[in-house]
Backbone as CSV, one residue per row, in Angstrom:
resi,resn,N_x,N_y,N_z,CA_x,CA_y,CA_z,C_x,C_y,C_z
1,MET,0.863,-1.337,0.309,-0.075,-0.110,0.419,0.626,1.328,0.167
2,HIS,0.721,2.166,-1.080,1.576,3.002,-0.848,0.381,4.216,-0.658
3,VAL,0.754,4.919,0.338,-0.242,6.573,0.888,0.891,7.975,0.233
4,MET,-0.540,8.763,-0.081,0.177,9.769,-0.464,-1.218,11.119,-0.453
5,GLN,-0.194,12.402,-0.344,-1.262,13.528,-0.110,-0.489,14.831,-0.524
6,TYR,-1.330,15.533,-1.416,-0.885,17.078,-2.083,-2.196,18.034,-0.894
7,GLU,-1.222,18.786,-0.485,-2.123,20.474,-0.289,-1.473,21.333,-0.964
8,ILE,-2.935,22.099,-1.467,-3.204,23.194,-2.181,-3.361,24.305,-1.530
9,THR,-2.745,25.215,-0.533,-3.236,25.975,0.366,-4.010,27.269,-0.525
10,LEU,-4.897,27.974,-0.249,-5.352,28.836,-1.138,-5.552,30.558,-0.872
11,PRO,-5.675,31.422,-1.207,-5.591,32.395,-0.315,-6.979,32.983,0.763
12,ALA,-6.777,33.734,1.503,-7.714,33.452,2.575,-8.938,34.265,2.222
13,ASP,-9.445,34.521,0.947,-10.326,35.138,0.559,-10.904,34.307,-0.604
14,TYR,-10.459,32.784,-0.862,-11.058,32.197,-2.033,-12.127,31.817,-1.563
15,ASP,-13.118,31.617,-2.684,-14.344,30.855,-3.079,-14.042,29.492,-3.070
16,MET,-14.578,28.540,-1.712,-14.056,27.458,-1.529,-15.753,26.806,-2.369
17,GLY,-15.865,27.033,-2.859,-17.245,26.839,-3.535,-17.157,26.470,-4.873
18,ILE,-15.653,27.091,-5.565,-14.537,26.608,-6.428,-14.710,24.946,-6.434
19,ILE,-13.876,24.532,-4.941,-13.545,23.568,-4.822,-14.727,22.586,-4.894
20,ARG,-15.977,22.855,-4.285,-16.698,22.099,-4.333,-16.929,21.808,-5.702
21,LYS,-17.342,22.600,-6.369,-17.948,22.771,-7.460,-16.952,21.236,-8.604
22,ARG,-15.257,21.591,-8.586,-14.368,20.992,-8.836,-14.932,19.265,-8.757
23,VAL,-15.149,19.144,-7.589,-14.820,18.252,-6.797,-16.187,17.064,-7.216
24,ALA,-17.431,18.055,-7.349,-18.346,17.292,-7.569,-18.514,17.116,-9.338
25,ASP,-17.827,17.994,-10.269,-18.034,17.591,-11.550,-16.515,16.621,-12.173
26,LYS,-15.592,16.514,-11.090,-14.633,15.342,-11.695,-14.297,14.296,-10.530
27,GLY,-14.996,14.398,-9.769,-14.424,13.341,-8.325,-14.796,12.323,-8.614
28,HIS,-16.079,11.504,-9.170,-16.129,10.079,-9.859,-15.368,9.665,-11.212
29,LEU,-14.170,10.600,-11.079,-13.076,10.118,-12.771,-12.622,9.495,-11.918
30,LEU,-12.200,9.400,-10.931,-11.398,8.011,-10.025,-12.505,6.619,-10.041
31,ASP,-13.797,6.735,-9.504,-14.328,5.618,-8.934,-14.120,4.598,-9.402
32,ALA,-13.245,4.238,-10.260,-12.572,3.459,-10.927,-11.497,3.156,-11.407
33,GLN,-10.743,3.913,-10.783,-9.336,3.874,-11.593,-8.264,2.786,-11.236
34,PRO,-8.116,2.103,-12.335,-7.035,0.381,-11.276,-6.028,1.109,-10.631
35,GLY,-5.771,-0.150,-9.582,-4.959,0.331,-8.927,-5.146,0.973,-7.209
36,LEU,-6.154,2.307,-7.110,-6.358,2.606,-6.570,-7.517,2.298,-5.288
37,GLY,-6.801,2.215,-3.819,-7.679,1.665,-2.886,-8.681,2.918,-2.946
38,LEU,-8.350,4.105,-2.289,-9.104,5.071,-2.460,-8.417,6.493,-2.494
39,LYS,-9.384,7.394,-3.087,-9.173,8.859,-2.601,-10.297,9.968,-2.097
40,ALA,-9.616,10.059,-1.190,-9.920,10.659,-0.425,-10.532,12.824,-0.332
41,TYR,-11.462,12.915,-1.359,-11.368,14.534,-1.244,-11.456,15.125,-0.251
42,LEU,-10.133,16.229,0.234,-10.454,16.543,1.635,-10.045,18.134,1.543
43,VAL,-11.049,18.897,2.356,-10.770,20.579,2.776,-10.690,20.729,3.860
44,ARG,-9.843,21.608,3.851,-10.317,22.704,5.048,-10.364,24.172,4.453
45,GLU,-11.332,24.572,5.404,-11.814,25.952,5.331,-11.664,26.876,6.279
46,ARG,-11.129,27.914,6.264,-10.494,28.889,7.249,-11.782,29.419,8.146
47,GLY,-11.609,29.232,9.118,-12.524,29.420,10.131,-14.031,28.459,10.831
48,LEU,-12.822,27.335,9.677,-14.250,26.445,9.803,-13.078,25.159,11.178
49,GLN,-13.328,24.842,12.093,-13.201,23.458,12.579,-11.687,24.066,13.186
50,GLY,-11.175,25.161,13.138,-10.265,26.138,14.366,-8.996,25.932,12.755
51,SER,-9.736,25.733,11.646,-8.791,25.933,10.430,-7.872,27.148,10.291
52,PRO,-6.726,27.483,10.043,-6.431,28.624,9.628,-5.986,29.494,8.479
53,VAL,-6.353,28.269,7.196,-6.286,28.037,6.239,-7.559,27.672,5.657
54,ASN,-7.632,28.066,4.082,-8.150,27.504,3.013,-7.184,26.777,2.228
55,GLN,-8.085,24.984,1.998,-6.833,24.140,1.612,-8.015,22.918,0.597
56,TYR,-6.794,22.460,-0.513,-7.772,21.270,-0.907,-6.192,20.690,-1.103
57,ALA,-6.428,19.344,-0.186,-5.651,18.521,0.535,-6.166,16.989,-0.216
58,PRO,-6.211,16.299,-1.190,-6.591,14.869,-1.233,-5.518,14.313,-1.437
59,PHE,-6.394,13.416,-0.595,-5.508,11.859,0.496,-5.734,10.416,-0.560
60,TYR,-4.672,9.702,-0.595,-5.164,8.622,-1.439,-4.262,7.289,-0.518
61,LEU,-4.764,6.076,-0.735,-4.357,4.576,-0.275,-4.182,3.784,-1.752
62,TRP,-2.916,3.819,-2.680,-2.526,3.415,-3.643,-2.475,1.813,-3.297
63,ARG,-3.348,0.516,-3.814,-2.743,-0.934,-3.839,-1.524,-0.819,-4.808
64,THR,-1.348,-0.502,-6.001,-0.320,-0.456,-6.425,0.364,0.108,-6.752
65,ALA,1.669,0.407,-7.271,2.687,1.371,-7.623,2.082,1.878,-8.834
66,GLU,1.993,0.774,-9.212,1.660,1.243,-11.330,0.646,2.388,-11.339
67,GLY,-0.852,2.208,-10.369,-1.931,3.091,-10.607,-1.199,4.193,-9.650
68,MET,-0.508,4.088,-8.798,0.035,5.836,-8.204,0.872,5.912,-9.439
69,ASN,1.489,5.314,-10.101,2.162,6.269,-11.286,1.467,6.574,-12.162
70,GLY,0.975,5.933,-12.604,0.007,6.279,-13.901,-1.046,6.945,-13.712
71,PHE,-1.210,7.444,-11.871,-2.535,8.616,-12.112,-0.903,9.836,-11.906
72,LEU,-0.144,10.036,-11.586,1.248,11.318,-11.538,1.692,11.496,-12.889
73,TRP,1.794,10.338,-13.909,2.283,11.122,-14.957,1.062,11.089,-16.024
74,GLY,0.199,10.607,-15.115,-1.260,11.254,-16.497,-2.032,12.363,-16.515
75,PRO,-2.942,12.152,-17.222,-4.065,13.541,-17.819,-4.181,13.912,-16.217
76,GLY,-4.476,13.081,-15.216,-5.630,13.908,-13.953,-4.686,14.867,-13.004
77,PHE,-3.308,14.541,-12.993,-2.624,15.641,-12.050,-2.114,16.617,-12.944
78,ARG,-1.653,16.257,-14.171,-1.286,17.149,-15.179,-1.916,18.247,-15.200
79,GLY,-3.512,18.347,-15.158,-4.943,18.899,-15.118,-4.609,19.781,-14.065
80,LEU,-4.323,18.968,-13.258,-4.803,20.283,-11.429,-3.437,20.517,-11.395
81,SER,-2.305,20.124,-11.474,-1.050,21.326,-12.175,-0.823,22.157,-12.814
82,ALA,-2.042,22.494,-13.630,-2.008,23.088,-15.008,-2.756,24.369,-14.008
83,ASP,-4.066,24.383,-13.315,-5.145,24.839,-12.192,-4.343,25.616,-11.556
84,PHE,-3.605,24.793,-10.421,-2.850,25.368,-9.542,-1.626,25.565,-9.497
85,GLY,-0.867,24.863,-10.030,0.990,24.852,-10.273,1.141,23.717,-9.453
86,ARG,1.932,22.708,-9.884,2.519,21.360,-9.119,2.906,21.223,-7.952
87,PRO,1.855,20.710,-7.320,2.243,20.912,-5.798,3.028,19.796,-5.574
88,PRO,3.886,19.739,-4.206,4.419,18.577,-3.689,3.693,17.764,-3.150
89,VAL,4.202,16.395,-3.381,3.236,15.455,-3.061,4.160,14.561,-1.783
90,ARG,3.689,14.517,-1.131,3.882,13.419,0.057,3.702,11.814,-0.182
91,HIS,4.834,11.146,0.170,4.745,9.730,-0.052,4.820,9.081,0.857
92,TRP,4.257,8.123,1.677,4.577,7.834,2.800,4.860,6.095,2.298
93,LEU,5.331,5.028,3.498,4.891,3.810,2.924,3.858,3.132,3.468
94,GLY,2.547,2.198,3.078,1.920,1.915,3.954,2.424,0.427,5.131
95,ALA,2.071,0.595,6.318,2.105,0.171,7.173,1.152,-0.802,7.829
96,GLY,0.118,-0.127,7.856,-1.302,-1.142,8.362,-3.091,-0.306,8.368
97,LEU,-3.735,-1.261,7.981,-5.347,-0.654,7.998,-6.194,-1.351,8.507
98,VAL,-6.865,-0.153,9.052,-8.304,-0.878,9.572,-9.741,-0.647,9.061
99,HIS,-10.183,-1.264,8.345,-11.244,-1.171,8.281,-12.321,-1.294,9.103
100,GLY,-13.710,0.313,9.075,-14.178,0.762,10.036,-15.608,-0.203,9.619
101,SER,-16.821,0.177,10.229,-18.187,-0.606,10.089,-18.751,0.988,9.739
102,ALA,-20.180,0.563,8.845,-20.760,1.839,8.503,-21.574,2.256,9.172
103,PRO,-22.273,3.160,9.683,-23.617,3.303,10.724,-24.950,3.025,9.860
104,ASP,-25.888,2.131,10.827,-26.783,1.979,10.675,-27.917,2.977,9.468
105,SER,-27.800,3.845,10.259,-28.690,4.832,9.426,-28.651,5.707,8.637
106,ALA,-27.074,5.092,7.806,-26.669,5.650,6.549,-26.861,5.170,5.467
107,GLU,-27.109,6.319,4.179,-27.936,5.429,3.397,-26.930,4.806,1.828
108,THR,-27.343,4.328,1.590,-26.444,3.495,0.330,-25.754,4.329,-0.943
109,PRO,-24.726,4.835,-0.638,-24.284,5.310,-2.300,-25.293,5.149,-3.643
110,PRO,-25.076,5.732,-4.578,-25.055,5.348,-5.866,-24.239,4.604,-6.577
111,ALA,-24.296,4.135,-7.622,-23.751,2.742,-7.897,-23.061,3.624,-8.469
112,THR,-21.296,2.836,-9.021,-20.072,3.592,-9.481,-20.384,3.405,-11.196
113,PRO,-19.605,4.810,-11.872,-20.118,4.780,-13.245,-19.431,3.613,-13.854
114,ALA,-19.330,2.812,-14.632,-18.575,2.239,-14.999,-17.542,2.503,-16.156
115,THR,-17.598,3.986,-16.205,-16.763,4.572,-17.791,-15.616,5.342,-17.205
116,ALA,-15.814,5.176,-15.647,-15.145,6.433,-15.111,-13.849,6.338,-15.207
117,ALA,-13.226,5.373,-15.258,-11.531,5.047,-15.862,-10.942,5.640,-17.143
118,THR,-10.207,6.284,-17.101,-9.537,7.088,-18.274,-8.872,6.253,-19.346
119,PRO,-9.148,6.490,-20.524,-8.276,5.344,-21.606,-7.185,4.658,-21.469
120,ALA,-6.265,5.748,-20.849,-5.077,5.552,-20.776,-4.982,3.939,-19.609
121,THR,-5.250,3.697,-18.724,-5.339,3.094,-17.655,-6.936,1.859,-17.694
122,ALA,-7.303,2.055,-18.674,-8.711,1.423,-18.474,-8.500,0.153,-17.945
123,ALA,-9.533,-0.285,-16.824,-9.388,-1.643,-16.620,-10.307,-2.683,-17.544
124,THR,-9.680,-3.865,-17.215,-10.454,-4.951,-17.881,-11.267,-5.576,-17.018
125,PRO,-12.400,-6.355,-17.100,-12.772,-6.898,-16.122,-12.580,-8.028,-15.059
126,ALA,-11.017,-8.451,-15.597,-10.650,-9.391,-14.998,-9.766,-8.427,-13.335
127,THR,-9.783,-7.297,-13.631,-8.687,-6.393,-13.012,-9.844,-5.199,-12.084
128,MET,-10.970,-4.700,-12.221,-11.965,-4.613,-11.803,-12.637,-5.159,-10.695
129,THR,-12.976,-4.095,-9.356,-13.431,-4.788,-8.318,-14.631,-4.124,-7.349
130,THR,-15.816,-4.479,-8.012,-17.209,-3.824,-7.450,-16.905,-3.094,-6.300
131,PRO,-17.024,-1.697,-5.781,-17.020,-1.595,-4.386,-18.634,-2.023,-3.329
132,THR,-18.236,-2.540,-2.150,-19.695,-2.797,-1.520,-20.049,-1.076,-1.254
133,THR,-21.429,-1.202,-0.923,-22.371,-0.071,-0.938,-22.097,0.332,0.539
134,VAL,-21.013,0.758,1.129,-20.631,1.413,2.365,-20.434,3.373,2.359
135,PRO,-21.141,3.709,3.160,-21.794,5.082,2.850,-20.648,5.439,3.131
136,THR,-20.754,7.255,2.525,-19.199,8.123,2.073,-19.134,8.708,3.445
137,PRO,-17.748,8.620,4.059,-17.443,9.604,5.731,-17.686,10.955,5.339
138,THR,-17.459,11.568,6.228,-18.137,12.586,6.261,-17.074,13.909,6.420
139,THR,-15.593,13.232,7.745,-14.539,14.311,8.408,-13.666,12.885,7.923
140,ALA,-12.685,13.562,8.400,-11.351,13.070,8.507,-10.327,13.751,9.113
141,THR,-9.248,13.237,9.891,-8.585,13.551,10.721,-7.004,13.102,10.291
142,ARG,-6.110,13.852,10.464,-4.272,13.210,9.906,-4.046,13.663,11.093
143,ASP,-2.877,12.671,11.727,-2.082,12.743,12.814,-0.415,12.159,12.369
144,THR,0.635,13.248,12.832,1.681,12.912,12.428,2.316,12.744,13.333
145,VAL,3.169,11.825,13.757,4.469,12.064,14.973,5.773,11.294,14.419
146,ARG,6.978,12.083,15.061,7.894,11.963,14.499,8.450,10.603,15.598
147,LEU,8.963,9.770,15.074,9.616,8.578,15.815,11.123,8.746,16.451
148,PRO,11.586,9.079,17.679,12.805,9.341,18.167,13.593,8.099,17.628
149,GLU,14.607,8.160,17.702,15.548,6.969,17.276,15.751,5.723,18.210
150,SER,15.395,6.419,19.500,14.880,4.899,20.052,14.095,4.103,19.974
151,ALA,12.790,4.516,19.127,12.085,4.015,19.052,11.750,2.933,18.354
152,ASP,11.389,1.724,18.335,11.231,0.493,17.886,9.718,0.986,16.440
153,PRO,10.032,1.499,15.077,9.105,1.956,14.381,8.068,0.291,14.295
154,ALA,8.364,-0.646,14.081,7.405,-1.690,14.077,6.388,-1.505,15.383
155,GLU,6.826,-1.515,16.547,6.251,-1.587,17.802,5.433,-0.286,17.658
156,ALA,5.715,1.060,16.890,4.784,2.031,17.285,3.918,2.152,15.913
157,VAL,4.196,1.044,14.845,3.084,0.367,14.135,2.013,0.028,14.367
158,SER,2.456,-0.795,14.978,1.610,-1.972,15.915,0.441,-1.504,17.321
159,ARG,1.090,-0.528,17.474,0.527,0.085,18.555,-0.789,0.702,18.186
160,ALA,-0.224,1.955,17.070,-1.191,2.466,16.499,-2.322,2.069,15.519
161,LEU,-1.950,1.159,15.261,-3.006,-0.161,14.587,-4.119,-0.507,15.524
162,ALA,-3.194,-0.872,17.034,-4.272,-1.076,18.127,-4.940,-0.282,18.572
163,GLU,-4.706,0.994,18.141,-5.114,1.690,18.826,-6.828,2.566,18.124
164,LEU,-6.376,2.321,16.763,-7.018,2.497,15.938,-8.484,1.407,15.618
165,ALA,-7.814,0.272,15.160,-8.540,-1.119,16.022,-10.156,-1.038,17.101
166,GLU,-9.849,-0.383,18.141,-9.620,0.034,19.709,-11.358,0.045,19.228
167,LEU,-11.045,1.329,18.559,-12.016,2.795,18.101,-13.174,1.953,17.133
168,ALA,-12.155,0.811,16.100,-13.511,0.823,14.566,-14.367,-0.380,15.984
169,GLY,-14.009,-1.160,16.791,-14.952,-2.126,17.423,-14.714,-3.318,16.773
170,PRO,-15.658,-4.243,16.565,-15.957,-5.408,15.772,-16.935,-5.073,14.775
171,ALA,-16.824,-5.136,13.566,-17.807,-5.094,12.069,-19.000,-5.077,12.412
172,GLU,-19.483,-6.007,13.379,-20.948,-6.052,13.634,-21.283,-4.973,14.617
173,SER,-20.416,-4.302,15.535,-21.030,-3.563,16.526,-21.243,-2.361,16.342
174,ALA,-21.840,-1.526,16.740,-22.237,-0.084,16.771,-21.182,0.599,17.319
175,PRO,-20.999,1.631,16.857,-19.673,2.799,17.428,-20.470,3.152,19.026
176,LEU,-18.979,3.256,20.032,-19.243,3.664,21.185,-20.308,4.940,20.922
177,PRO,-20.971,4.949,22.162,-21.822,6.176,22.654,-21.117,7.509,22.253
178,GLY,-21.476,8.131,21.599,-21.256,9.791,21.652,-20.152,9.944,20.517
179,ARG,-19.768,8.342,20.146,-18.734,8.735,18.886,-19.334,8.333,17.376
180,PRO,-18.425,9.437,16.859,-18.663,8.041,15.356,-18.647,7.376,14.760
181,ALA,-18.950,6.416,13.831,-18.527,5.275,13.406,-16.703,5.622,12.577
182,LEU,-15.965,4.461,12.786,-14.943,4.420,11.665,-15.261,4.049,10.518
183,HIS,-14.902,4.991,9.792,-15.093,4.516,8.178,-13.829,3.411,7.967
184,THR,-12.787,4.045,8.068,-11.454,3.573,7.252,-10.034,4.528,7.928
185,ALA,-9.129,3.485,8.591,-7.861,4.051,9.175,-6.927,3.489,8.569
186,ALA,-5.418,4.392,8.547,-4.084,3.687,7.660,-3.255,4.202,8.458
187,VAL,-2.083,3.554,8.472,-0.661,3.858,9.327,-0.015,4.006,8.455
188,ALA,0.793,4.964,8.312,2.128,4.923,7.085,3.491,5.620,8.013
189,VAL,4.513,5.009,7.272,5.386,5.608,8.200,6.478,6.144,6.462
190,ASP,6.901,7.751,6.954,8.450,7.916,6.222,9.171,7.660,6.486
191,PRO,10.001,7.066,5.599,11.263,6.765,6.572,12.544,7.482,6.489
192,SER,12.657,8.940,5.296,13.122,9.743,5.291,13.142,10.634,6.004
193,ARG,12.297,10.433,7.191,11.293,11.329,8.167,11.317,10.766,9.568
194,TRP,11.711,9.411,9.326,11.458,8.346,10.514,9.336,9.087,11.004
195,GLU,8.890,9.402,10.332,7.445,9.871,10.374,6.373,8.945,10.697
196,LEU,5.695,8.992,12.232,4.481,7.830,11.465,3.226,8.642,11.139
197,LEU,2.570,8.565,10.161,1.352,9.156,10.219,0.226,7.611,10.699
198,ARG,-1.018,8.755,11.252,-2.456,8.289,11.281,-3.555,8.814,10.692
199,VAL,-3.872,8.783,9.366,-5.439,8.976,8.908,-6.255,8.338,8.941
200,VAL,-7.451,8.659,9.316,-8.760,8.355,9.749,-10.198,9.295,9.178
201,LEU,-11.180,8.441,8.630,-12.139,8.375,7.981,-13.268,8.618,8.975
202,TRP,-14.326,8.983,9.134,-15.175,9.176,10.033,-16.146,9.312,9.142
203,HIS,-17.845,8.206,10.049,-19.118,8.696,9.794,-19.294,10.177,10.803
204,GLY,-19.470,11.062,10.011,-20.112,12.138,11.080,-18.472,13.429,12.023
205,GLU,-19.254,14.033,12.266,-17.623,14.972,12.917,-16.908,13.770,13.943
206,ALA,-16.101,13.762,13.700,-14.757,13.528,14.120,-14.708,13.894,15.564
207,PRO,-13.889,13.182,16.542,-14.208,13.564,17.960,-13.577,14.606,18.049
208,GLU,-14.072,14.871,19.036,-12.988,16.330,19.526,-11.693,15.959,20.355
209,ASP,-11.311,14.787,20.516,-9.764,14.243,21.354,-9.073,13.520,19.977
210,ALA,-10.392,13.957,18.892,-8.912,13.189,17.805,-7.936,13.988,17.653
211,PRO,-6.297,13.109,17.794,-5.601,14.330,17.069,-5.422,14.889,15.954
212,GLY,-4.809,16.101,15.498,-4.466,16.394,14.272,-5.178,17.443,13.758
213,VAL,-4.864,17.433,12.218,-5.317,18.090,11.575,-7.245,17.700,11.401
214,ARG,-7.983,18.732,10.748,-8.830,18.413,10.845,-9.538,18.614,9.496
215,TYR,-10.338,17.898,8.442,-10.912,17.925,6.875,-12.156,17.478,6.962
216,ARG,-12.919,18.337,6.087,-14.196,17.796,5.756,-14.046,16.750,4.121
217,VAL,-14.980,16.056,4.174,-14.886,14.740,2.860,-15.656,15.457,2.051
218,LEU,-15.162,15.537,0.624,-16.660,16.079,-0.200,-16.610,15.189,-0.967
219,HIS,-16.253,14.068,-1.144,-16.200,12.752,-2.273,-15.350,11.434,-1.799
220,LEU,-15.374,10.558,-2.064,-14.460,9.217,-2.030,-14.973,8.544,-2.887
221,SER,-13.761,8.336,-3.493,-13.593,7.397,-4.623,-12.313,6.020,-3.894
222,ARG,-13.200,4.759,-4.151,-12.783,3.539,-3.417,-12.699,2.023,-4.036
223,PRO,-12.443,2.119,-5.240,-12.235,1.283,-6.150,-12.029,0.117,-5.847
224,GLU,-10.774,-0.231,-5.321,-10.458,-1.240,-4.797,-9.996,-1.350,-3.045
225,LEU,-10.581,-0.483,-2.794,-10.387,-0.650,-0.949,-10.401,-2.067,-0.641
226,ASP,-11.360,-2.745,-0.596,-12.029,-3.902,-0.539,-10.986,-5.178,-0.475
227,ARG,-9.891,-4.388,-1.533,-8.506,-5.692,-2.323,-6.968,-5.138,-0.607
228,LEU,-7.485,-4.229,-0.115,-6.100,-3.833,1.129,-6.485,-4.302,2.510
229,PRO,-5.597,-5.180,2.644,-5.474,-6.549,3.751,-6.052,-5.658,4.690
230,ALA,-6.574,-6.341,6.129,-6.654,-5.126,7.416,-5.467,-5.596,8.141
231,GLY,-4.608,-5.051,9.367,-3.856,-5.499,9.609,-2.428,-4.384,9.458
232,ARG,-1.691,-5.693,9.617,-0.026,-4.981,9.562,0.137,-5.655,7.959
233,HIS,0.779,-4.803,7.421,1.240,-4.747,5.921,2.783,-5.648,5.499
234,TRP,3.305,-6.454,6.584,4.111,-6.785,6.333,4.405,-8.515,7.376
């Protein structure tokens, strides 16, 4: 699993309705992208949820390096770079994943369009996965922690996964009282900085005690999320 995110910080007076329309018009284009576990179209809005900035910050879990490379060198990222300038792209090694459960009251999203993949990377029936009908999360949190030299990275990853799995609870159980249901949580490491990353997608408002940066989720593409295994990725 490859974890990727770029952040496009926008002017303080920027009309975030432009980003919302962009996602509404184009978000579905990756709903059947080969090699993509999920793409969460994340935004921060100045003055909301404690954010000091307006920001468009898509987050990706790639199942294959080929899928990630095909996106970065393809028309989608080229078009984004033409509109906003080419952003630096952060990349972490996927270390583990937690699959949550959907709240009982959530609605089933519409079916994924069958023609969403771009011609250059169009998938054959043998490589495509039909997403299960899990409702779209509404918020996300991202927390990064530097691992001291004395820390064992494997132990840090295992501990983070255990904490997130406890938040998710058994697949058939309801979320803890007063807390939203966990949709998906990923743990990753940037070994160039020895930085541990935890990103959680939530159904409903993220808990007040959830650490890190808070985002709104405008859309979720998840063509191959079900093919990413839960637990440690080694």
